[in-house]
N, C-alpha and C positions, 0 to 999 in steps of 0.2 A: 703687468707682469705674466709670465707664460702659464697656460694648464697642464698637467701631465696625466696623461690616460697611463694608469699603473695594471695592467693586464697581468695576474697571478698565475704562474707556472715554474715551477722547479727543475727545468731540465737543462735549460738553453742559455746560460748565462757565461754570453763571448766575450771575454775579459781584453782580446787583441787591441783591442780600437779599431779595428776594420770594417768601419760603420757598411753597408752594402744596404740598400734601400729595397723597400717595394714598390713599385710604379705609382699606385693609384693613392689617393691622400682623401681624407671625407672634406665635403664642403665646411669652412668655418674652424677648420684644427688648426691650433695656433694662434686664436684669438680668445685671450683673455675678457671675461666679463666681470666689471669692474677691479679691473686688477688682482684680483682672487686666484691661484693656482690652481688648478682640480687634477686630479688623480683618479683615473681608474681601476681598482685591481680583477683581475681574472681569475679564477683558482678553479679546483674543483672543488669544492667543498670548502661550509663556512658558517663559524659557529652561529647561531648556539644548536645547530642539525648538527653540523659534523666537526669534530673536534679534536682529529689529530695533531701533529706538530705545525704541519705547513699553515694551517687551517686556523692558529694560533697565533704564528708568525705574522699571517699574513692581517691580523688582525689588532694585534701590537702595533704591526709597523703604519697599519692606517689612524690608528689614534695617535698616536708620537707625530705623523704628519697634519692631521689637526689640527693639533695643538702647538702646531706650528705654521698656520694658518692656510693648511691645507683642505680645499674643500675632497672629500673622498669618497668615491663609489665603485661598486664592489659589484661584479658581473662572475656568479659561482653556479658551476655545472653540482645539483643538485639529486637525491632517488626518490622519487614519490611514486610508490605504485596507487595509482587509481588516478592520477590527473595526465591528460595526454603528453606523450612528446613532443618535447622543446615548446609546449607551455612555460608561460612569464608569470612568476610570481613576486610579485612588488611590495619590498619593503622600505624603512627609510634607509638611505644611502645603501641599499641592498638588493640588486635584481637579479633571483635564481632563475635560472632554466633547469626544466626539466627532462631528465634524459637517465631512462630507468632501463638502457642496454648499454653499460660504456664498455663494456667488454666484446660488446661485439663488434667495435672497432679495429679486434684485431684481424679478423678477417674480411672484412670492406675496407680498410685500408683506416688510417687515421684521419685525414682530411675529412670534414663534415660539413657541407655546405648550407646546411638549416643551423647550424652553429652561429658558420659565418655570417649568416644575414641577421643574427640577433645579436650578432660584436658591432656590427654596423650599424643599427637600428640604434642603440645603447650609444653608440661614441658618438652618430650626430644629435645625440640630446645632449650629451656631458660634452664633446668639443674640446677633445684632452689635447695635450702639446707631448706628453709622452704614453706609453704602452710599457706594464711590468708585468711580465708574465709569472706568477707562481708553480705553475703546474698545469698540463696538457691534457691530463688523465679528465676525458668525461665531455673535452673541448674538440678542438680542431688543428692540426698544425696547418692548413690554409687561411689562417686568419687575414680579413683584410689590412691594409696598411693604412692606421688612421694618422700615425703618428711616432716619431721617434721610440723605440722599441728595446726592453730592455726583458731578457730573459734571467730569473735567477733560478740554481739548480740545487734541488734540495736532496736526491736523491736518481739512480740510474734508470728511471722509467723511460729516458730519452733513446737509451740502444739497448736495453734488455726488457723484451715484453713478458715478461715474468714479474712484473711490478720493480723490478729493481732489485731483485732477489738474490740474484748473481749466485746462486748455490748450484752445485751440480753433486750428486753424489757426497752431499752433506757439507760440500768445503765451495769456496770461493771460484766461480768459474774464471776461465779467460776471457770471455767477451763474446759476443755475438759469434757463430758460428752453425754448426749442423746440427749440435744437439737442439737449438734454441727450438724450432716445433715442436717435438714433445717436451720440452719442459713447460712451455706454456701452452699447450696441449692439456696439462697435466694442474697446472695451477687455475686456470682460467675457468670460473664458474657458471659457465650459462647453461647449462641443461635444459629439453625440452621443460622439464616439469617450471621450471623457472618461467619460459614465455607463458606457460598456459596460465601460471598466476598472475604474471602482470595484468595478463587480458582479463579472466575474471576481475581483478580490483579496477579496471576500467569498465566493466560493466554494473558493478556494484556503485561506481562512482556517481551513474546517477540517482541513487537514493541514498547515498551514505559518502558524507563529506570525505573528501580526499585526506584529508588534517586528520580524521581517525580511521581513517583505513590505516598512513605512514604511523600513528600513534600505537595501535592494536599490533604491527607488525616489530616495532622497536619493544614491546611488552612482553613478545615471545619470550621461552626461555633460552638460552644460548643454544640448547640441543635441540630443539625443535626448529631454528631457523638453519641450523647446519645440516640435519637432516634435508630441511625444503633444497637446500643447495647443494646437495648428492646429488648424485646419478650422472649416466652416461653422459659423455661431452663429445662433441664430434672432434675431431684430430685436427691443428693448424699444421698446413702446409708449408714450405720452405719456401715457397716464393711470397706468401704472405709477409710471411717474416722481411724475407727482404724489402719487399715494398716499404713496408714503415719504419724500417732503417733508413730506406733511402730520403725517405719523406721528413723524418728526424732531422736528417743531417741538414738536408733543403733550408728549412725551418731554422739552424742554427745559421745556416747560414745568410738569409735575409734579415736576421735580427743585425739592431745596430750597436749590443753589446751584451753578451755574457756574463753573468755574475756569480760568483758560490762561495760557500764560508770557508772552506780549506784548502790548500796549496795541495794538498794529496789529492781531492776531489777537481781539483784543475787541469793533472794533467792527466787522468780517465776521461774527463770533459775532452781533450786534445787528443788523446788518443782515438776514443770513439766518435768525436763526432768533426771533429779536421776544425776546431777553434779551441784558442786559449782563454778560459775567462779570467774577470777581474778576479782579484781577491779579496771579501768585503768580510771580516767576521762581525757575527752577530752579536749584539750585544742585550744585558740584561741589569737593570737594576736593582741591588740589593731586597730583599724580602726579609720578614723578621725569620731572625733564628733562632733555636732552642737550647736550652740543656737537658741533652738526654740522658734521663738516669739507664741504671743497669739496666734495667728490662728491655732497653730503647732496639727495634728490631732491623733486621736488614729487610733493603727494601726493592723489591725489582717494580718499575713501572714501563708497563711496555705491552704490543699487541703479545697474544698468547699464537705467537706462531712460532715454527722450527725455526727461521734464521733469526730470530731473537732470541731465542736460548733460554726459556723459561725453566723449561727440565734440566739442563747445563747448571743453572743455579741451583735448581734445588739439589742436584745428584752431587753439587761438590758440598752446598751445606749439609748433605746428610755423611758426607764421606768427611768432613772437618768434625763431627762430634755434635754436629746443631749447635755452637758454641753462643747462638744468642736468636731469639725466635727472626722469620720468616713470615714476610707477607707479601705475596704476588698480586700483582692488581693491573687489569687491563682487559681488553675487548677481544671475542673470539677471533682470530684469524682466519684466512681463505680459506684453511685445510679441514674438513669436520673432523678427519679422522685423528685428529693433533688434540691431544686432550693433556693437561697440567693442575693438579690440585691450586685452586686458586681460591682469593678474596674479591673478585667481581672487580668490576671499572669502578674508578671513583672519579667525582665530578671535578673539573679543573680547579677552582677555587678551594678542594679540599689540597692540593697539591704541596703546595708552600708550606703550608701546617705537617703534613706526613712529611717530608724532607726536612725540617728542622728536628722532628723527635725521629730522627730515624740514624742508626748507627752509622748506617754508610746506603749509599745507594749502589745496586750492582747491576752492571749489565752484562749477559751471556751472549752477545750479537757474535753471532757465524760467519755473516757477511758484513763488507766492511764500511762502515758507517762514515758518514760524510761528515757531520759537526754535530752531534743530537743536541736538541734543544736542551732536552729533560738534565744533560746535562751539567750547561748553563743554568737551570733552575735548582740545580742542587748546590753549585757554586754559589749561589747568589742568595741559596739559605743557609749559608756554611757549614753543608753535606760532604763528605770526603767522599770519592767514587770510587768504587771498584772497578775494572772496563777492560775488555782485549785491547789487547798493543795491536791495533789492525787498522786500517785509513787512517781517517781524519783526528782518529781519537787522540793517539799523541801527540799532537799541537793543541789540543785544550785541556788535556789531565796530564800532568808533571807526576812521572813514578815518585813516592817520598812527598812529594809537595800538596797534592790535592787529592791523591788518593794510593792507588797502589794499581798497576797494569799486570796484567798476566799474558799468557801465549793463547793465543785465540784457539776453544776446543778444547784446553787442556784443563780439565774436572780438578786433577791433584793440585796444579798450581793455583787455581781459583782458590780450591780450598785452603790453601796454603796461608792468601791473602785474605780470608775470610778468619782465621785464627788469629792473624794478626790485626786485623780490624776489630776483633772483641775484646782486645787487649788495649786498645789506646782510640782515639778518636781525633786527627788531625783536623786542623783548620783552613781549609781550603783556599787557594788564592778567588780574590771576588773577579768575576767576567767582567769584560769590558763594560761601560754604561750603555744605554739603551740611545743617550745622546751622543757617542761617539759615531753609533750605527748611522743613527740619523744624516748626522754630517756627512757622513760619503754618500749618500744615499743622492740625498741631497747636491750634491758635488754633483754627484756622475748624470742626473736630470739638468741640471746647470747646464754640464756639457754639453750633453745631445741639444738641450735647445737651442743654448748660443752659437 
């Protein structure tokens, strides 16, 4: 049976079926050892070091494939001050490659020959049959062709240099254009102080293990970390943005299949990247549900950043008269000036229990989401959802059934939804099971290898 190299990257899922090849192929690719299929996932981060939605999707997909007989290896970028750039950290089933300056690619270009060399070396050992890319942030758009390649798009990173925020003056922007340089320059945090800090960490690593430096950085209060990342930032020029966009479009054209989770996002990818992704809904098995009491809170789970709208959720909650407690959980975002009262981040293992005991999950997103994993998790836990009628969200939240939809950015409408959610708690439909998603992924791999 063929092996599959799974390269995890979330922006170039090309579902049009027009497989376009990259000329070089690693020796031994497509040769199964002992009849066991092998998948290598490439991603911009991986648990337990990195814990956002794409990282956990990658881990969940890998676990599901292992249960079906696959050998799974992950190659993930990681940030670790004190270790040299491109150093590899080997763990069981995981290769991490250090990239302490992931945003520098915005100015130098997103192709990185050093990352390409690491991918080629790992692939030579894994000898995969398929590559599945989940996200390219901190990696490279010039990855060598080692096997048929799948790219799953999770957000707009492939056409938005500001990290897929797609915001201009507080509203979704129309896409790449003249305003991109100023927007990206304001969002990217690579001030001179950060470069000096990384250099100091490199010198300290001679006497202090890099793992201790990394843990010390993570333990710093969020306010101190935000101040460390603040400071003057060199502007991004329009030519750099154009080069970046061309590189991602070229990468999309080279892969064999692009995939995404919603029909709306497939249309966005076709508009910006020139490819039509295959829509493969994600899946989530049911988790224990609860019977929340009268003091059950509204729950916000997400990055504490303007585009995620925790401030909008709080304003609407105040406007609604605080009909139930509100808990806001999430890590700080990239903008050190954006603050909102919050209860701090939570461990991933705590999320199902929080959702099972919540009155509703509340999203305040101002930018168009694809198909947020947290909505799947809420539905799996039997927790209704209050979310903006925007992007791919209406494809996973049916108004009046799974919860409530409101016009994006409208605090008054959101407040009305919160008042209604305080009065009754509907039971949402369960999401598709993970087995259905795994069936679709395996079928896609089989078509490419076959």
